[in-house]
C-alpha positions as CSV (number, residue, x, y, z in Angstrom):
1,M,138.1,-2.8,84.3
2,N,137.2,-0.7,81.5
3,L,135.3,-0.1,77.9
4,G,132.8,2.1,71.1
5,K,133.9,5.6,72.0
6,A,135.0,5.9,75.6
7,Y,131.9,6.6,77.7
8,R,132.3,9.5,80.0
9,V,129.9,11.0,82.5
10,E,130.2,14.6,83.4
11,K,128.3,16.4,86.1
12,A,125.9,19.0,84.9
13,H,124.9,22.1,86.8
14,F,121.3,23.5,86.6
15,R,119.9,26.7,88.0
16,R,117.1,26.0,90.4
17,P,113.9,28.0,90.5
18,H,113.5,30.0,93.7
19,C,110.5,28.7,95.6
20,G,111.2,30.1,98.9
21,R,113.4,28.9,101.7
22,L,111.0,28.7,104.7
23,P,112.0,26.0,107.2
24,R,110.1,22.8,107.7
25,I,109.2,21.7,111.2
26,G,109.7,18.1,112.0
27,G,111.4,15.5,114.1
28,V,113.5,12.3,114.1
29,A,113.1,9.1,116.2
30,G,115.2,6.0,116.1
31,A,116.8,3.2,117.9
32,G,120.0,1.1,117.5
33,V,122.2,-1.6,118.9
34,E,125.9,-2.1,118.9
35,V,127.7,-5.4,119.7
36,A,131.4,-6.3,120.2
37,L,133.0,-8.6,117.7
38,P,136.4,-10.3,117.6
39,S,139.6,-8.5,116.5
40,N,138.6,-5.1,117.8
41,W,135.5,-4.9,115.6
42,T,132.0,-3.8,116.5
43,A,128.8,-4.0,114.5
44,R,125.8,-1.7,114.8
45,L,122.3,-1.7,113.5
46,E,120.2,1.5,113.5
47,Y,116.7,2.6,112.5
48,L,115.8,6.2,112.0
49,Y,112.4,7.7,111.1
50,A,112.2,11.4,110.1
51,E,109.0,13.3,109.3
52,Y,108.6,17.0,108.4
53,A,105.6,19.2,108.0
54,S,103.8,19.5,104.6
55,R,104.6,22.5,102.4
56,S,102.6,24.1,99.6
57,V,103.6,26.2,96.6
58,N,101.1,28.2,94.5
59,F,101.8,28.8,90.8
60,A,99.7,31.9,90.0
61,T,100.2,31.7,86.2
62,G,98.8,28.2,85.9
63,A,96.4,28.5,88.8
64,Q,98.0,25.4,90.3
65,R,98.9,24.4,93.8
66,F,101.6,21.9,94.7
67,D,101.7,20.1,98.1
68,S,104.6,18.0,99.3
69,S,105.4,16.1,102.5
70,L,108.7,14.6,103.6
71,A,109.1,11.4,105.5
72,I,112.2,9.3,105.5
73,Q,113.0,5.8,106.9
74,N,116.6,4.6,107.2
75,V,118.0,1.3,108.2
76,R,121.8,1.4,108.7
77,L,124.3,-1.4,109.2
78,G,127.8,-0.3,110.1
79,F,131.1,-1.8,111.3
80,N,133.7,0.0,113.4
81,Y,137.3,-0.9,114.1
82,Q,138.6,0.3,117.5
83,I,142.4,0.7,117.4
84,G,142.9,0.7,121.2
85,R,139.9,-1.1,122.7
86,D,142.1,-3.2,124.9
87,A,145.7,-2.1,124.1
88,I,147.2,-0.6,121.0
89,D,148.8,-3.4,119.0
90,P,152.0,-2.2,117.2
91,E,151.0,-4.4,114.2
92,I,148.2,-1.9,113.5
93,F,150.8,0.4,112.0
94,T,152.8,-2.3,110.1
95,K,150.0,-4.7,109.0
96,G,146.9,-2.6,109.3
97,P,143.6,-3.7,111.0
98,A,142.8,-7.4,111.1
99,A,140.1,-8.7,108.9
100,L,136.8,-9.6,110.6
101,D,136.3,-13.4,110.4
102,L,133.4,-15.0,112.3
103,G,133.5,-18.2,110.4
104,W,130.0,-17.6,109.0
105,F,130.7,-13.9,108.2
106,S,133.8,-12.2,106.8
107,L,134.7,-8.6,106.1
108,H,137.8,-7.4,104.3
109,G,138.7,-4.1,102.7
110,Q,141.1,-2.2,100.5
111,T,141.9,1.3,99.3
112,T,144.0,2.4,96.4
113,F,145.2,5.8,95.2
114,L,146.9,6.0,91.8
115,G,148.3,9.1,90.1
116,Q,149.8,9.3,86.6
117,Y,151.4,12.0,84.5
118,A,152.1,12.0,80.7
119,F,155.2,14.0,79.8
120,P,155.1,16.4,76.9
121,F,155.4,14.5,73.5
122,R,155.2,15.2,69.8
123,A,151.6,15.8,68.8
124,P,151.2,17.6,65.4
125,Y,147.4,17.2,65.5
126,H,144.8,16.3,68.1
127,G,141.5,14.3,67.7
128,P,138.5,13.6,69.8
129,N,140.0,10.6,71.5
130,S,143.7,11.7,71.5
131,L,146.0,11.5,74.5
132,D,146.7,14.9,76.1
133,S,150.4,15.9,76.3
134,N,151.8,17.3,79.6
135,A,148.8,16.2,81.7
136,G,148.1,14.2,84.8
137,R,145.1,12.6,86.4
138,E,144.4,10.5,89.5
139,T,142.0,7.8,90.7
140,W,141.0,6.6,94.2
141,D,138.8,3.8,95.4
142,F,137.7,2.1,98.6
143,T,136.1,-1.4,98.6
144,L,134.6,-3.6,101.2
145,Y,134.4,-7.4,100.7
146,A,131.5,-8.7,102.8
147,G,130.9,-12.5,102.7
148,L,128.2,-14.8,104.3
149,R,128.3,-18.6,104.4
150,L,125.0,-19.8,103.2
151,W,125.4,-23.6,103.6
152,E,128.0,-26.2,103.0
153,G,130.2,-24.9,100.1
154,G,127.8,-21.9,99.5
155,E,128.9,-18.3,99.9
156,L,127.4,-14.9,99.2
157,W,129.7,-12.0,98.6
158,V,128.8,-8.3,98.2
159,N,131.5,-5.7,97.4
160,P,130.3,-2.1,97.9
161,E,132.8,0.5,96.6
162,I,133.4,4.2,96.5
163,D,135.3,5.6,93.5
164,Q,136.6,9.0,92.4
165,G,138.8,10.4,89.7
166,F,139.7,10.0,86.0
167,G,142.3,8.2,83.9
168,L,144.6,10.2,81.7
169,S,142.7,12.2,79.1
170,S,139.5,10.8,80.6
171,T,140.7,7.3,79.7
172,L,141.4,8.0,76.1
173,G,144.4,8.1,73.7
174,I,146.1,4.7,74.1
175,A,144.7,1.3,73.3
176,G,146.8,-0.4,75.9
177,F,145.7,2.1,78.5
178,P,148.3,2.7,81.3
179,S,145.9,2.4,84.3
180,G,143.8,-0.6,85.2
181,E,142.4,1.5,88.0
182,A,140.8,4.0,85.6
183,Y,137.3,3.3,84.3
184,K,135.5,4.7,81.3
185,V,133.4,6.9,83.6
186,G,134.8,9.4,86.1
187,F,133.7,11.9,88.6
188,S,135.7,14.6,90.4
189,V,133.7,13.8,93.6
190,P,133.4,10.3,95.2
191,Y,130.4,8.2,94.2
192,A,129.2,4.8,95.5
193,R,128.3,1.6,93.6
194,V,128.2,-2.2,94.0
195,P,130.5,-3.8,91.4
196,R,130.1,-7.3,92.7
197,M,127.3,-9.3,94.3
198,F,127.4,-13.0,93.6
199,V,126.8,-16.5,95.0
200,R,129.5,-19.1,94.7
201,Q,129.0,-22.8,95.3
202,T,131.9,-25.2,95.6
203,I,131.1,-29.0,95.3
204,D,134.0,-31.3,96.3
205,L,134.4,-34.3,94.0
206,G,137.3,-36.0,95.6
207,G,141.1,-36.1,95.5
208,D,143.6,-34.5,97.9
209,I,142.4,-32.0,100.4
210,E,143.8,-28.5,100.0
211,K,143.8,-25.8,102.6
212,V,142.2,-22.5,101.6
213,E,143.4,-19.3,103.3
214,A,141.0,-16.5,104.2
215,G,141.3,-13.5,101.8
216,I,139.4,-11.1,99.7
217,N,136.1,-12.8,98.5
218,Q,137.4,-16.1,100.0
219,F,136.5,-17.9,103.3
220,A,139.1,-19.9,105.1
221,G,138.6,-23.7,104.9
222,S,139.4,-26.6,102.7
223,Q,138.6,-28.0,99.3
224,T,139.4,-31.1,97.3
225,T,141.6,-31.0,94.2
226,D,138.7,-32.3,92.1
227,R,135.7,-30.0,92.4
228,L,133.1,-27.9,90.7
229,V,132.8,-24.2,91.4
230,I,129.7,-22.4,90.2
231,T,129.5,-18.6,90.4
232,V,126.2,-16.7,89.7
233,G,125.5,-12.9,90.0
234,K,127.3,-9.7,89.2
235,F,131.1,-9.8,88.9
236,S,133.9,-9.4,86.4
237,V,134.5,-12.0,83.7
238,S,138.2,-11.5,84.3
239,D,137.7,-12.6,88.0
240,I,137.4,-16.1,86.5
241,F,139.1,-16.1,83.1
242,D,142.5,-15.1,81.8
243,T,144.2,-14.9,85.2
244,I,148.0,-14.8,85.6
245,G,149.4,-14.5,89.1
246,Y,152.2,-12.1,88.1
247,A,150.0,-9.7,86.0
248,H,146.3,-9.5,86.7
249,N,145.8,-7.1,89.6
250,P,146.3,-3.3,88.8
251,R,146.2,-2.6,92.6
252,E,149.2,-4.7,93.3
253,D,151.3,-5.5,90.2
254,F,151.3,-4.2,86.6
255,M,148.9,-1.3,85.7
256,N,148.6,-1.5,81.9
257,W,145.3,-2.8,80.5
258,S,147.0,-5.2,78.1
259,L,149.1,-6.7,80.9
260,V,146.2,-7.1,83.4
261,D,144.3,-9.0,80.7
262,A,144.9,-10.0,77.1
263,G,144.2,-6.8,75.1
264,T,142.1,-8.8,72.6
265,F,139.9,-10.3,75.4
266,D,136.8,-8.2,74.7
267,Y,134.9,-9.5,77.7
268,A,131.3,-8.6,78.5
269,A,131.1,-5.7,80.9
270,D,129.6,-2.3,81.7
271,A,131.8,0.8,81.6
272,W,133.3,-0.2,85.0
273,G,134.2,-3.7,83.9
274,Y,131.4,-5.8,85.5
275,T,128.4,-7.7,84.3
276,Y,125.7,-10.2,85.2
277,G,126.2,-13.9,84.4
278,A,127.2,-17.3,85.5
279,S,130.3,-19.5,85.2
280,V,131.2,-23.1,85.9
281,E,134.7,-24.3,86.7
282,W,135.6,-28.0,86.7
283,Y,138.9,-28.8,88.5
284,C,140.2,-32.3,87.7
285,G,143.8,-33.1,88.7
286,D,146.1,-30.8,86.8
287,W,143.3,-29.6,84.4
288,T,140.6,-27.0,84.8
289,L,137.7,-26.5,82.3
290,R,135.8,-23.2,82.6
291,G,132.7,-21.8,80.8
292,G,130.4,-18.9,81.3
293,L,127.5,-16.9,79.8
294,F,127.4,-13.2,80.4
295,D,125.3,-10.1,79.6
296,L,126.7,-7.5,77.2
297,S,126.0,-3.7,77.4
298,I,122.8,-2.5,75.8
299,V,125.0,-0.7,73.2
300,P,128.8,-1.1,72.9
301,N,130.8,0.5,75.7
302,S,127.8,1.6,77.7
303,T,127.1,2.1,81.4
304,D,123.9,0.0,81.1
305,L,123.8,-3.7,80.6
306,D,121.1,-5.2,78.3
307,P,118.1,-5.8,80.5
308,Q,116.7,-8.4,78.1
309,F,119.9,-10.4,77.9
310,G,119.4,-10.3,74.2
311,Q,123.0,-9.4,73.6
312,F,125.4,-11.8,75.4
313,Q,128.7,-13.5,75.4
314,W,130.0,-17.1,75.7
315,V,133.5,-17.6,77.3
316,G,135.4,-20.8,77.5
317,E,138.8,-21.7,78.9
318,I,141.0,-24.8,79.4
319,E,143.9,-24.7,81.7
320,H,146.7,-27.1,82.5
321,R,148.9,-26.8,85.6
322,H,152.3,-28.4,85.7
323,Q,155.6,-28.7,87.6
324,L,158.8,-27.7,85.7
325,W,162.0,-28.4,87.6
326,G,159.8,-28.8,90.6
327,L,158.3,-25.3,90.3
328,P,154.7,-24.5,89.5
329,G,153.4,-23.1,86.2
330,K,150.4,-23.2,83.9
331,V,149.2,-22.8,80.3
332,A,145.7,-21.8,79.3
333,I,143.7,-21.2,76.1
334,N,140.8,-18.8,76.3
335,G,138.0,-18.0,73.8
336,F,135.0,-15.8,73.6
337,L,132.0,-15.3,71.2
338,S,129.9,-12.2,71.5
339,R,126.4,-11.8,70.0
340,G,125.2,-8.3,69.7
341,R,124.6,-5.2,67.5
342,M,128.0,-4.4,66.2
343,G,129.3,-2.5,63.1
344,R,131.7,-3.7,60.4
345,F,134.5,-1.2,59.7
346,E,134.1,-1.6,55.9
347,D,130.5,-0.7,56.0
348,A,131.3,2.4,58.1
349,I,134.0,3.5,55.6
350,Q,131.7,3.0,52.6
351,L,128.9,5.1,54.3
352,A,131.4,7.9,55.0
353,Q,132.5,7.9,51.4
354,A,128.9,8.1,50.3
355,T,127.9,10.9,52.7
356,G,131.2,12.8,52.7
357,G,131.5,12.8,56.5
358,P,133.8,11.1,59.0
359,A,133.4,7.3,59.4
360,G,130.8,6.5,62.1
361,I,130.1,3.0,63.4
362,T,126.7,3.5,65.0
363,A,124.7,3.8,61.8
364,V,126.0,0.4,60.5
365,R,125.4,-1.8,63.5
366,Q,123.6,-5.0,63.0
367,Y,123.1,-8.1,65.1
368,R,126.2,-10.3,64.4
369,S,128.9,-12.2,66.1
370,R,132.5,-11.4,67.1
371,G,135.0,-13.8,68.5
372,G,138.6,-14.1,69.7
373,L,141.2,-16.4,71.1
374,S,144.1,-15.9,73.5
375,V,146.8,-18.1,75.1
376,L,148.6,-17.4,78.4
377,A,151.4,-19.0,80.3
378,E,153.2,-18.4,83.6
379,Q,156.2,-20.2,85.1
380,Q,157.9,-19.8,88.4
381,L,161.7,-20.2,87.9
382,S,162.8,-19.8,91.5
383,S,161.3,-19.0,94.8
384,D,161.5,-15.3,94.0
385,F,161.4,-15.1,90.2
386,G,158.7,-15.8,87.7
387,V,157.9,-15.1,84.0
388,F,154.6,-14.9,82.0
389,A,153.3,-14.3,78.5
390,R,150.1,-13.7,76.7
391,A,149.1,-13.6,73.0
392,G,145.7,-12.9,71.5
393,W,143.6,-12.4,68.4
394,A,140.1,-11.0,67.8
395,D,138.1,-10.4,64.6
396,G,139.5,-7.2,63.2
397,N,136.6,-6.6,60.7
398,I,134.1,-5.9,63.4
399,E,134.2,-3.2,66.1
400,P,135.3,-4.3,69.6
401,Y,132.3,-4.3,71.9
402,E,133.4,-3.6,75.5
403,F,137.2,-3.6,76.3
404,T,139.6,-1.8,74.0
405,D,140.8,-1.3,70.4
406,I,143.1,-4.2,70.0
407,D,142.9,-6.9,67.3
408,Q,146.2,-8.7,67.9
409,T,148.4,-8.6,71.0
410,M,151.6,-10.1,72.4
411,A,152.9,-9.4,75.9
412,A,155.6,-11.0,78.1
413,G,157.3,-10.1,81.4
414,L,158.9,-11.0,84.6
415,S,158.4,-10.5,88.3
416,L,161.3,-10.5,90.8
417,K,161.2,-10.4,94.6
418,G,163.8,-8.3,96.4
419,T,165.3,-11.2,98.3
420,R,168.5,-11.0,96.3
421,W,169.2,-7.4,97.5
422,G,168.0,-7.9,101.1
423,R,164.4,-6.7,100.5
424,P,162.2,-9.8,100.4
425,D,159.0,-7.9,100.6
426,D,159.8,-5.7,97.6
427,T,158.8,-6.6,94.0
428,F,160.3,-5.5,90.6
429,G,158.3,-6.1,87.5
430,L,159.2,-5.6,83.8
431,A,157.1,-6.3,80.7
432,G,156.7,-5.5,77.1
433,I,153.6,-5.3,74.9
434,V,152.9,-5.1,71.1
435,N,149.4,-4.3,70.1
436,N,148.0,-4.2,66.5
437,I,144.8,-3.6,64.6
438,S,143.6,-4.9,61.2
439,A,144.2,-3.0,58.0
440,V,140.5,-2.2,57.7
441,H,140.5,-1.0,61.3
442,Q,143.4,1.3,60.5
443,A,141.4,2.6,57.4
444,F,138.4,3.3,59.7
445,L,140.5,5.4,62.1
446,N,142.1,7.2,59.1
447,A,138.6,8.1,57.8
448,G,137.9,9.9,61.1
449,G,136.4,7.0,63.0
450,L,136.4,6.8,66.7
451,G,137.1,3.6,68.7
452,I,136.5,2.7,72.3
453,L,139.7,4.6,73.5
454,V,141.4,5.8,70.4
455,G,140.7,8.1,67.4
456,D,143.1,11.0,66.5
457,G,140.8,12.1,63.6
458,Q,143.2,10.7,61.1
459,L,145.8,7.9,60.8
460,P,147.9,8.4,57.7
461,N,150.9,6.6,59.2
462,P,149.8,3.6,61.2
463,G,152.1,1.5,63.3
464,S,152.1,-1.1,66.1
465,E,151.5,0.3,69.5
466,K,154.5,-0.7,71.6
467,I,154.6,-0.4,75.3
468,I,157.2,-1.1,78.0
469,E,156.2,-1.1,81.7
470,M,158.3,-1.4,84.8
471,Y,157.4,-1.0,88.4
472,Y,159.0,-1.2,91.8
473,S,156.7,-2.0,94.8
474,F,157.7,-1.9,98.5
475,P,156.0,-1.8,101.9
476,V,155.8,1.4,104.0
477,F,154.2,0.5,107.4
478,S,150.8,-1.0,106.5
479,W,150.8,0.5,103.0
480,R,152.3,-0.7,99.8
481,V,153.9,2.0,97.6
482,T,154.6,1.5,93.9
483,F,156.5,3.6,91.4
484,D,155.7,2.9,87.8
485,Y,157.1,3.9,84.4
486,Q,155.6,3.2,81.0
487,F,157.0,4.0,77.6
488,V,154.5,4.1,74.7
489,A,155.6,4.2,71.1
490,N,152.9,5.0,68.5
491,P,150.1,5.7,70.9
492,A,146.7,4.8,69.4
493,Y,148.7,3.1,66.5
494,N,149.8,6.6,65.3
495,R,153.4,7.1,64.3
496,D,152.8,10.8,64.0
497,R,152.3,11.2,67.7
498,G,154.6,10.3,70.6
499,P,156.5,8.5,71.9
500,V,155.2,9.3,75.4
501,S,156.6,8.6,78.8
502,I,154.1,8.1,81.7
503,V,155.1,7.9,85.4
504,G,152.8,6.8,88.1
505,T,152.6,6.4,91.9
506,R,150.3,4.0,93.6
507,L,149.4,3.7,97.3
508,H,147.5,0.5,98.3
509,A,146.4,-0.9,101.6
510,Q,144.1,-3.8,102.5
511,F,143.0,-6.0,105.4
């Protein structure tokens, strides 16, 4: 997911000094092996050693000589999927490649492209964090989910990923941001990272045996209804907490940040939405109790996590699953407490009045706590129809640390399969959101303060940010295509700007 002022990384260009372009003479040697695996997969391991001649540069002005050599060693592990190794399976075009599952090793993948466009809207003034009118942006990512069974109940998962693109206005201008695929950092060229790398241990405690299907970050197998699940490493807090089946995956269902998670859930994360930490889940009958400890960013909304773990967050959740009219549903209460260097809005306003400048939060940050609570519910009403709701509150006197600028939120929606019109693989979703901030938070923005995503330079006429999102998703061969529309009234709580209509198109495939 996503996260003080929106943190953006831009590529800088530097002029290189000319030191000559004489070639280096060298060579490369290596070896490799490739083995066939099930389901048309092969794996290969390669080693390469490259060495090139030494080069020297003389700097006459300083009477200095610089010598350099170049030697590189590479170990490469790769996987290939051969479409027609034996015979072309027609399902490759309708379902995509089959996942690799060796029992002890699993490999899945996904790719998602999402483009959005904000239509022209009323904008009498524009601030540093304002949404741009009549503008579009796109994001694309590709992820592998590699898993290794370590021992009974133990799993290691690593998710390397390639990302590219930006959210609208570089992910600025709306507190309930319209794309959960947009991070607070962006590049116009693809870049690689590893968002998740964690160990999960499941300890069966008894009860009925449940079958577990293979999937993303999940081995096929079985588990008991009563169990402990311990997760340690790097992952997203929202992988464990605040989950709703109808509204939690911006690659498949709703896209808006305050539908993917409660807008007030200021969960620990870097600017991409991931952190280091540990969680414990205790499943007992119809109840689940969850708790976790996670690392905050070194400063609010940063790309770097606190290396000393001196700034951290506690998260807890209790969930109850039930049957209503014989159909499944659940209710959960979630709470967090963050401990870190955060600023009070009142202190920032007073400092601005004393200095005559715009309100800034950085100068008034002190080590303090900020907490919040949220409640969620989902209920299946028929085999093809379900509803959900979320509501949340967070301390509105202190700046949000990681997620977005929301102090109170309410959201509700529905999800309907296309069975009723002869399209059982299609999905229609409709939801509404109301986001608010505290009075002192409004005064901070009106004094020129900037938040994580919002800040028009002034806020003389504040109002609730109201959002409606609807989407229609359908399969096209092995891809899933989604058309999305979002209507935002009072973007960034500003009744002087908007309303704005945003359309989006999403292409998603996974194996």
